[in-house]
C-alpha positions as CSV (number, residue, x, y, z in Angstrom):
1,R,-51.0,21.0,-3.0
2,I,-47.2,21.3,-2.8
3,Q,-46.8,17.8,-4.3
4,I,-49.2,18.6,-7.2
5,L,-47.3,21.9,-7.8
6,F,-44.0,20.1,-7.8
7,E,-45.3,17.5,-10.3
8,V,-46.5,20.2,-12.6
9,M,-43.1,22.0,-12.5
10,S,-41.1,18.8,-13.0
11,L,-39.2,18.5,-16.2
12,L,-37.8,15.0,-15.5
13,Q,-39.3,11.8,-14.3
14,I,-36.7,10.5,-11.8
15,N,-36.5,6.9,-10.7
16,P,-36.0,6.3,-7.8
17,D,-37.5,9.5,-6.6
18,L,-36.7,9.4,-2.9
19,H,-33.8,7.1,-2.0
20,L,-30.7,5.7,-3.7
21,L,-30.2,2.2,-2.4
22,F,-26.7,0.7,-2.3
23,R,-26.6,-2.9,-1.4
24,G,-23.3,-4.4,0.0
25,P,-20.9,-5.9,0.6
26,F,-19.0,-2.7,0.4
27,N,-15.4,-4.0,0.0
28,E,-15.9,-3.4,-3.7
29,V,-17.6,-0.8,-5.9
30,V,-21.4,-0.8,-5.5
31,T,-23.5,0.8,-8.3
32,S,-26.9,2.3,-8.1
33,V,-28.7,3.4,-11.3
34,L,-30.7,6.7,-11.5
35,T,-33.1,6.9,-14.5
36,L,-34.0,10.4,-15.8
37,K,-36.8,10.8,-18.4
38,N,-37.6,14.0,-20.1
39,I,-41.4,14.5,-19.7
40,S,-41.4,18.1,-21.0
41,D,-41.8,19.4,-24.6
42,S,-38.3,20.9,-24.7
43,K,-34.7,19.8,-24.4
44,V,-33.7,19.6,-20.8
45,C,-30.3,20.1,-19.2
46,F,-29.5,18.1,-16.1
47,K,-26.7,18.0,-13.5
48,V,-26.1,15.5,-10.6
49,K,-24.5,16.8,-7.4
50,T,-23.6,15.0,-4.1
51,T,-22.7,16.0,-0.6
52,A,-19.9,13.4,-0.6
53,P,-18.0,13.8,-3.9
54,R,-15.0,11.8,-2.8
55,R,-17.1,8.7,-2.1
56,Y,-19.0,8.5,-5.4
57,C,-18.2,8.4,-9.1
58,V,-21.2,9.6,-11.3
59,R,-21.4,8.9,-15.0
60,P,-22.7,10.9,-16.6
61,N,-22.9,13.7,-14.1
62,S,-24.5,16.2,-16.6
63,G,-25.9,16.3,-20.0
64,I,-28.9,17.1,-22.3
65,I,-32.0,14.9,-22.7
66,E,-34.1,15.1,-25.8
67,V,-37.9,15.2,-25.6
68,G,-39.3,11.9,-24.4
69,Q,-35.8,10.4,-24.1
70,T,-34.3,8.6,-21.1
71,V,-30.8,8.7,-19.6
72,E,-29.4,6.3,-17.1
73,V,-26.9,7.7,-14.6
74,S,-24.6,5.2,-12.9
75,I,-23.7,6.3,-9.3
76,M,-20.8,4.2,-8.1
77,L,-20.0,4.0,-4.4
78,Q,-16.3,3.5,-3.8
79,P,-15.2,0.7,-1.4
80,F,-15.1,1.5,2.3
81,Q,-15.3,-0.1,5.7
82,Y,-19.1,-0.4,6.4
83,D,-20.2,0.3,10.0
84,P,-24.0,-0.2,10.5
85,N,-23.9,2.0,13.5
86,E,-22.5,5.0,11.6
87,K,-25.1,7.6,10.6
88,N,-25.3,8.1,6.9
89,N,-25.9,11.7,5.7
90,H,-25.1,11.3,2.1
91,K,-27.4,13.1,-0.3
92,F,-27.8,13.6,-4.0
93,M,-29.4,16.4,-5.9
94,V,-30.6,16.4,-9.5
95,Q,-30.9,19.8,-11.1
96,S,-32.8,20.3,-14.3
97,M,-33.8,23.2,-16.6
98,I,-35.0,23.8,-20.1
99,L,-32.3,24.4,-22.6
100,D,-32.7,27.8,-24.4
101,P,-32.6,27.0,-28.2
102,S,-30.4,30.1,-28.6
103,K,-27.7,28.4,-26.4
104,A,-27.8,25.0,-28.2
105,D,-24.2,25.5,-29.3
106,V,-22.9,26.9,-26.0
107,P,-20.8,24.6,-23.8
108,L,-22.9,23.0,-21.1
109,D,-20.8,24.4,-18.3
110,D,-21.3,27.9,-19.6
111,V,-25.0,27.3,-19.9
112,W,-25.2,26.4,-16.2
113,K,-23.0,29.3,-15.2
114,G,-25.3,31.8,-16.8
115,A,-28.5,30.1,-15.8
116,D,-31.2,32.0,-13.8
117,S,-31.7,30.2,-10.5
118,S,-35.4,30.6,-10.8
119,Q,-35.4,28.4,-13.8
120,I,-33.6,25.5,-12.1
121,I,-35.6,22.7,-10.6
122,D,-33.9,20.7,-7.8
123,K,-34.7,17.2,-6.7
124,R,-33.0,15.7,-3.6
125,L,-32.5,12.0,-2.9
126,R,-31.1,10.3,0.2
127,C,-28.6,7.4,0.2
128,Q,-29.4,4.2,1.9
129,F,-26.8,1.5,2.6
130,E,-28.0,-2.1,3.1
131,L,-25.9,-5.1,3.9
132,P,-27.3,-8.5,3.0
133,S,-28.0,-10.7,6.0
134,N,-26.0,-13.6,4.6
135,A,-22.9,-11.4,3.9
136,A,-19.9,-11.7,6.2
137,P,-18.3,-8.6,7.7
138,A,-15.6,-7.1,5.6
139,D,-12.9,-7.8,8.2
140,T,-13.8,-11.5,8.6
141,A,-11.7,-13.9,6.5
142,T,-13.4,-16.9,5.0
143,P,-11.4,-20.1,5.9
144,V,-10.0,-22.0,2.9
145,A,-10.3,-25.7,3.0
146,P,-6.9,-27.5,2.5
147,S,-6.4,-29.6,-0.6
148,S,-7.2,-33.3,-0.5
149,P,-4.1,-35.5,0.4
150,A,-5.2,-38.0,-2.3
151,A,-4.5,-35.4,-5.0
152,S,-0.8,-35.1,-4.0
153,P,0.3,-38.2,-1.9
154,K,3.9,-37.0,-1.4
155,A,2.9,-33.4,-0.6
156,E,4.1,-32.1,2.8
157,A,1.4,-31.4,5.4
158,P,0.3,-27.8,5.7
159,V,1.0,-25.9,8.9
160,A,-1.7,-23.5,10.2
161,V,-0.5,-20.2,11.6
162,N,-3.0,-17.4,12.6
163,N,-5.8,-18.9,10.5
164,R,-3.7,-18.9,7.4
165,T,-2.2,-21.9,5.7
166,F,1.5,-22.1,4.8
167,L,3.5,-24.9,3.4
168,P,6.9,-25.7,5.0
169,E,9.7,-24.1,3.1
170,K,11.9,-26.3,1.0
171,P,15.7,-25.7,0.5
172,T,16.4,-23.9,-2.7
173,P,19.7,-23.8,-4.7
174,A,20.3,-20.3,-3.5
175,T,20.0,-21.5,0.1
176,S,22.5,-24.4,-0.5
177,T,25.0,-21.9,-2.0
178,N,24.6,-19.6,1.0
179,N,25.3,-22.5,3.4
180,S,28.4,-23.5,1.4
181,T,29.7,-19.9,1.4
182,N,29.1,-19.7,5.2
183,D,31.1,-22.9,5.8
184,R,34.1,-21.5,3.8
185,V,34.0,-18.3,5.7
186,E,34.1,-20.1,9.0
187,A,37.0,-22.2,7.8
188,L,39.0,-19.1,6.8
189,V,38.3,-17.5,10.1
190,R,39.6,-20.5,12.0
191,E,42.7,-20.7,9.8
192,N,43.4,-17.0,10.4
193,A,43.2,-17.5,14.1
194,N,45.7,-20.4,14.0
195,L,48.1,-18.2,11.9
196,K,47.8,-15.4,14.4
197,K,48.6,-17.9,17.2
198,R,51.7,-19.2,15.4
199,V,53.0,-15.7,14.7
200,A,52.6,-14.8,18.4
201,E,54.6,-17.9,19.4
202,I,57.4,-17.1,17.0
203,S,57.5,-13.5,18.2
204,S,57.8,-14.7,21.8
205,Q,60.6,-17.1,21.0
206,R,62.5,-14.4,19.1
207,T,62.2,-12.0,22.1
208,A,63.6,-14.8,24.5
209,V,66.6,-15.4,22.2
210,Q,67.4,-11.7,22.0
211,Q,67.2,-11.4,25.8
212,Q,69.6,-14.3,26.2
213,A,72.1,-12.8,23.7
214,Q,72.1,-9.4,25.4
215,P,74.5,-10.3,28.4
216,V,77.1,-11.8,25.9
217,Y,77.2,-8.5,24.0
218,H,77.5,-6.5,27.2
219,N,80.4,-8.7,28.5
220,A,82.3,-8.4,25.2
221,A,81.9,-4.6,25.3
222,Y,83.2,-4.4,28.8
223,Y,86.3,-6.6,27.9
224,I,87.1,-4.3,25.0
225,V,86.8,-1.2,27.2
226,F,89.2,-2.8,29.8
227,V,91.7,-3.7,27.1
228,I,91.7,-0.2,25.7
229,V,92.0,1.5,29.1
230,G,94.9,-0.9,30.0
231,W,96.7,-0.1,26.8
232,L,96.4,3.6,27.4
233,I,97.7,3.3,31.0
234,A,100.6,1.2,29.9
235,K,101.5,3.6,27.1
236,F,101.6,6.7,29.4
237,V,103.5,4.8,32.1
238,I,106.2,3.6,29.8
């Protein structure tokens, strides 16, 4: 009886009417189409809601359906890491009501804001995720076959690292320039060290010469002092 009453009250024929199926893989956008047909004798407003608005993009999410016309609603599930053990509680609800002819020129959002809840018919649908049996898990990389050696006889053999293929690096002009600059810097460093060593040797030799000349200067000074003292003594005595 409840099912018959619901069918009598329905304004839209909704397909699918119980579940929205999303078939993976889910590393890209997956779209499920919801078909809405106006089976009443009046214009019908509709609105699509979800319990997970961040996970889905709905186009169109609301509108007006003429008598006998059909609208297809694309529900796009955004990419995510699928876990078959995770419980899915995502739901959608399609709301519909007859458009009052006196509000034909009123913006649709305002029509819904001023609507009487007793005039709105709700239809709920559950989401189902299904991963094809032949699809690889999202975190499993598919190995890439290396190119045939016959296609490039002189090509260097690829080196496998962590299941990924890399070709050995070849020297580039920039690398050669860097090497040349490094050699020049090393040569300048060595030359600077040699110059410092020579300066130290010259400084050491100069210090030795000064130390040798010091006694001569001292002896001459003593001699001059003695001469002056003798001259003064002789002058006073005489």
